[in-house]
C-alpha positions as CSV (number, residue, x, y, z in Angstrom):
1,F,-66.3,137.0,-14.5
2,E,-68.4,137.2,-17.7
3,Q,-65.5,136.8,-20.2
4,A,-64.0,133.6,-18.5
5,A,-63.7,130.5,-20.7
6,V,-65.1,128.4,-17.8
7,G,-68.4,128.6,-15.9
8,I,-68.1,130.7,-12.7
9,A,-70.8,131.1,-10.0
10,H,-71.3,132.5,-6.6
11,V,-73.3,130.0,-4.5
12,A,-75.0,130.5,-1.2
13,P,-74.1,128.0,1.6
14,D,-77.5,126.3,1.1
15,G,-76.7,125.7,-2.6
16,T,-78.7,128.6,-4.2
17,W,-77.1,130.2,-7.2
18,L,-76.4,133.9,-6.4
19,R,-74.5,134.9,-9.5
20,V,-73.7,132.9,-12.7
21,N,-71.8,133.8,-15.8
22,G,-72.8,133.2,-19.4
23,K,-70.5,130.3,-19.9
24,L,-72.1,128.4,-17.0
25,C,-75.5,129.0,-18.4
26,H,-74.2,127.7,-21.8
27,I,-72.8,124.6,-20.1
28,L,-76.0,123.8,-18.3
29,G,-78.4,124.9,-21.1
30,Y,-80.4,127.3,-18.9
31,E,-81.2,131.0,-19.2
32,R,-79.6,133.1,-16.5
33,D,-82.9,133.7,-14.6
34,E,-83.9,130.0,-14.9
35,L,-80.6,128.9,-13.3
36,L,-80.7,131.5,-10.5
37,A,-84.1,130.2,-9.6
38,R,-82.5,126.8,-8.8
39,T,-79.9,125.3,-6.5
40,F,-76.8,123.4,-7.5
41,Q,-78.4,120.4,-6.0
42,D,-81.3,120.6,-8.6
43,V,-78.9,120.3,-11.5
44,T,-76.4,117.8,-10.0
45,F,-76.5,114.1,-11.2
46,P,-78.0,112.2,-8.3
47,D,-75.2,109.7,-8.0
48,D,-72.7,112.5,-7.6
49,L,-74.7,114.6,-5.1
50,D,-73.6,113.0,-1.8
51,E,-69.9,113.4,-2.5
52,D,-70.4,117.0,-3.5
53,L,-72.4,117.8,-0.4
54,G,-69.9,116.0,1.8
55,Q,-67.2,118.3,0.5
56,V,-69.3,121.3,1.1
57,Q,-69.8,120.4,4.7
58,A,-66.1,119.8,5.1
59,V,-65.4,123.3,3.9
60,L,-68.1,124.9,6.0
61,A,-66.7,123.1,9.1
62,G,-63.2,124.4,8.3
63,R,-61.7,120.9,7.9
64,I,-60.6,121.9,4.3
65,E,-60.3,125.2,2.6
66,N,-61.4,124.2,-0.9
67,Y,-62.0,121.1,-3.0
68,S,-62.0,119.9,-6.6
69,M,-63.9,117.0,-8.1
70,Q,-65.2,115.6,-11.3
71,K,-69.0,115.4,-11.3
72,R,-72.0,115.3,-13.6
73,Y,-74.6,117.9,-14.2
74,I,-78.0,117.4,-15.7
75,R,-78.7,120.1,-18.4
76,K,-82.1,121.6,-19.0
77,D,-82.5,119.3,-22.1
78,R,-81.8,116.3,-19.7
79,R,-78.4,115.5,-21.2
80,V,-75.7,114.7,-18.8
81,V,-72.5,116.8,-18.9
82,W,-69.2,116.0,-17.2
83,A,-67.5,118.9,-15.4
84,R,-64.4,119.6,-13.3
85,L,-65.6,121.6,-10.3
86,S,-63.3,123.7,-8.1
87,V,-64.9,125.3,-5.0
88,S,-63.5,127.7,-2.4
89,L,-65.4,129.6,0.4
90,V,-65.5,133.3,1.0
91,R,-66.1,134.3,4.6
92,T,-67.4,137.5,6.1
93,P,-65.0,139.7,8.1
94,G,-66.3,138.0,11.2
95,G,-65.3,134.6,9.8
96,Q,-68.8,133.4,8.9
97,P,-69.5,131.6,5.6
98,D,-70.6,134.1,3.0
99,Y,-70.7,132.4,-0.3
100,F,-68.8,129.8,-2.4
101,I,-66.9,130.6,-5.6
102,S,-67.5,127.6,-8.0
103,V,-65.5,127.2,-11.2
104,V,-67.1,124.7,-13.6
105,E,-65.1,123.4,-16.6
106,D,-66.9,121.3,-19.2
107,I,-64.8,118.0,-19.7
108,S,-67.5,116.0,-21.5
109,D,-65.2,115.6,-24.6
110,Q,-62.3,114.5,-22.4
111,M,-64.4,112.0,-20.5
112,A,-65.7,110.6,-23.8
113,Q,-62.2,110.2,-25.1
114,E,-61.1,108.5,-21.8
115,A,-64.1,106.1,-22.0
116,A,-63.2,105.3,-25.6
117,I,-59.6,104.6,-24.6
118,R,-60.7,102.4,-21.8
119,R,-63.0,100.5,-24.1
120,L,-60.2,100.1,-26.6
121,A,-57.9,98.9,-23.8
122,D,-60.5,96.4,-22.6
123,D,-61.0,95.2,-26.2
124,R,-57.2,94.8,-26.6
125,A,-56.9,93.1,-23.3
126,G,-59.7,90.7,-24.3
127,L,-58.1,90.1,-27.6
128,V,-54.7,89.4,-26.0
129,E,-56.4,87.1,-23.5
130,R,-58.1,85.2,-26.4
131,L,-54.9,85.0,-28.4
132,Q,-53.1,83.7,-25.3
133,R,-55.7,81.0,-24.8
134,Q,-55.4,80.0,-28.4
135,F,-51.6,80.1,-28.2
136,S,-51.6,77.9,-25.1
137,G,-54.2,75.5,-26.5
138,M,-52.7,74.9,-29.9
139,P,-51.8,71.3,-30.6
140,F,-48.6,72.4,-32.4
141,G,-45.5,73.6,-30.7
142,C,-45.3,77.4,-30.9
143,A,-42.5,79.8,-30.0
144,V,-42.2,83.6,-30.2
145,M,-38.8,85.1,-30.8
146,D,-37.8,88.7,-30.6
147,A,-35.8,90.7,-33.2
148,R,-32.5,89.1,-32.0
149,M,-34.0,85.6,-32.3
150,R,-34.2,85.1,-28.6
151,V,-37.1,82.9,-27.6
152,I,-39.5,84.9,-25.4
153,D,-42.5,82.6,-25.2
154,V,-43.4,79.0,-25.9
155,N,-46.7,77.1,-25.5
156,P,-47.3,73.8,-23.6
157,A,-47.1,71.7,-26.8
158,F,-43.6,73.1,-27.4
159,E,-42.6,71.9,-24.0
160,R,-44.1,68.4,-24.6
161,I,-42.3,68.0,-27.9
162,F,-38.8,69.0,-26.7
163,G,-39.0,68.1,-23.0
164,W,-37.7,71.5,-21.8
165,T,-39.9,73.6,-19.5
166,R,-40.9,77.1,-20.6
167,D,-38.9,78.6,-17.7
168,E,-35.8,76.6,-18.8
169,I,-36.2,77.7,-22.4
170,L,-36.7,81.4,-21.6
171,A,-33.8,81.4,-19.2
172,A,-31.4,79.9,-21.8
173,E,-28.8,82.2,-23.3
174,D,-29.3,80.4,-26.6
175,A,-32.6,78.5,-26.5
176,L,-32.4,77.5,-30.2
177,G,-29.2,75.7,-29.3
178,L,-31.1,73.4,-27.0
179,I,-33.3,72.0,-29.8
180,V,-31.4,72.6,-33.1
181,P,-28.3,70.4,-33.8
182,P,-25.2,72.4,-34.8
183,D,-25.2,70.9,-38.4
184,V,-28.8,72.0,-38.9
185,R,-28.2,75.4,-37.2
186,R,-25.7,76.3,-40.0
187,D,-28.4,76.1,-42.6
188,L,-31.2,77.4,-40.4
189,D,-29.7,80.7,-39.3
190,P,-29.3,82.1,-42.9
191,D,-32.9,81.1,-43.7
192,L,-34.2,82.9,-40.7
193,A,-32.1,86.0,-41.5
194,D,-33.5,86.0,-45.1
195,A,-37.1,85.7,-43.8
196,A,-36.5,88.6,-41.4
197,A,-35.1,90.8,-44.3
198,T,-37.8,89.9,-46.8
199,G,-40.8,89.4,-44.6
200,S,-41.5,86.0,-46.1
201,S,-42.4,82.8,-44.3
202,V,-39.9,79.9,-44.1
203,H,-41.1,76.3,-44.3
204,R,-38.6,73.6,-43.3
205,I,-38.3,70.0,-42.2
206,N,-35.5,69.7,-39.7
207,E,-33.9,67.3,-37.4
208,N,-34.2,68.5,-33.8
209,M,-33.0,67.4,-30.4
210,T,-35.1,66.6,-27.3
211,R,-33.9,67.2,-23.8
212,D,-33.1,63.5,-23.4
213,G,-30.8,63.5,-26.4
214,R,-33.2,61.9,-29.0
215,R,-33.2,63.2,-32.5
216,I,-36.7,63.8,-33.9
217,T,-37.9,65.3,-37.2
218,C,-40.1,68.3,-37.1
219,S,-42.0,70.3,-39.7
220,W,-41.5,74.1,-39.1
221,T,-43.2,77.2,-40.3
222,N,-41.5,80.5,-39.4
223,V,-43.4,83.7,-39.9
224,P,-41.7,87.2,-39.4
225,L,-43.6,89.5,-37.0
226,N,-44.1,93.2,-38.0
227,P,-41.6,93.2,-40.8
228,R,-40.8,96.8,-42.0
229,K,-38.0,98.2,-44.2
230,G,-36.1,94.9,-44.1
231,V,-36.2,94.7,-40.3
232,S,-38.2,92.1,-38.5
233,G,-39.9,92.6,-35.2
234,G,-39.3,89.0,-34.3
235,M,-40.5,85.6,-35.5
236,F,-43.4,83.3,-34.8
237,A,-42.5,79.6,-35.2
238,M,-44.8,76.7,-35.3
239,C,-43.6,73.1,-35.3
240,E,-45.0,69.6,-35.5
241,D,-43.1,66.4,-34.6
242,I,-43.5,64.2,-37.7
243,S,-41.0,61.5,-36.7
244,E,-43.8,58.9,-36.1
245,R,-45.6,59.8,-39.3
246,L,-42.4,59.5,-41.3
247,A,-41.6,56.2,-39.6
248,T,-45.1,54.9,-40.5
249,D,-44.7,56.1,-44.1
250,R,-41.3,54.4,-44.3
251,E,-42.7,51.2,-42.9
252,L,-45.7,51.2,-45.3
253,R,-43.3,51.7,-48.2
254,E,-41.1,48.8,-47.0
255,R,-44.2,46.6,-46.6
256,E,-45.3,47.6,-50.1
257,A,-41.9,46.7,-51.5
258,R,-41.8,43.3,-49.7
259,F,-45.4,42.5,-50.9
260,R,-44.4,43.3,-54.5
261,A,-41.2,41.3,-54.3
262,L,-43.1,38.3,-52.9
263,A,-46.0,38.7,-55.3
264,D,-43.8,39.1,-58.4
265,L,-42.0,35.9,-57.6
266,A,-45.1,33.9,-56.6
267,P,-45.9,30.8,-58.8
268,V,-49.6,31.5,-58.4
269,G,-51.6,34.5,-59.7
270,V,-51.9,37.4,-57.3
271,F,-53.9,40.5,-57.8
272,R,-55.3,43.5,-55.9
273,A,-58.7,45.0,-56.8
274,M,-60.9,47.8,-55.8
275,S,-64.4,47.0,-54.4
276,D,-65.9,47.6,-57.9
277,G,-63.7,44.9,-59.4
278,R,-61.1,47.1,-61.1
279,L,-57.6,45.5,-60.9
280,I,-54.9,47.8,-59.5
281,Y,-52.1,45.2,-59.4
282,S,-51.4,41.8,-61.0
283,N,-48.3,39.7,-60.8
284,P,-46.5,38.0,-63.7
285,A,-48.0,34.6,-62.9
286,L,-51.5,36.0,-63.3
287,A,-50.5,37.4,-66.7
288,R,-49.3,34.0,-67.8
289,I,-52.4,32.3,-66.5
290,S,-54.8,34.8,-68.2
291,G,-52.8,35.3,-71.3
292,L,-53.0,39.0,-70.8
293,S,-50.2,41.5,-70.5
């Protein structure tokens, strides 16, 4: 009784401590005489008392033989301690309740660790939720691939760019084959393999295919996930359809070329100037008129 590594007590049916060991006194922070002058109700955390008393009544009524529960006690110094309580009833030879045997194990450290784990899990869940919102809301097409380069997630922008739904892409045996033409794939696969082996990012401008058969030009950034010892844990790919931008740039260059061709052949002087008057272009006719090179 005295040498046990857990608190042990004999408790009267009304909750009065009849006998307590040194470990229980240590757990609750009381001297033996101080604790014996109290009831277990006096040192039980109020929110846990009803459950404990309900179990006591069930044992006294013979509905159950014993019970175990996690509960909180209030120490003498007012600190709260978590314990695992196991209770059984000793009856008299006539079958009347005599006293309870209560075993009290201090689990405060365990509960603190569990609380820390729950907080960490909540933090991670919150982080995952925030990352998922960012992933879904990004204006660029994003795809996540596993170590075997199978697509395991895409965001709505990816669906809009290529015309395939997320479910269709994830169900495809070779999702990359849906959007990468065979001639581009021959160059792409070695680049992705090198990135996985070295842990370095790959930036490419590729021609891609949409669901309706159009060819578009996309700018890609491929980043290995969790690279270690030459083995990638997967790949995060981000793409932007730059077809319209390239077409606009091409049109601007063509317009510039047409303007220069017309201006160079014009019989009148033609120039372009900044708002402060600095000339940035003059045609041959203006040079002849001005006598300047």
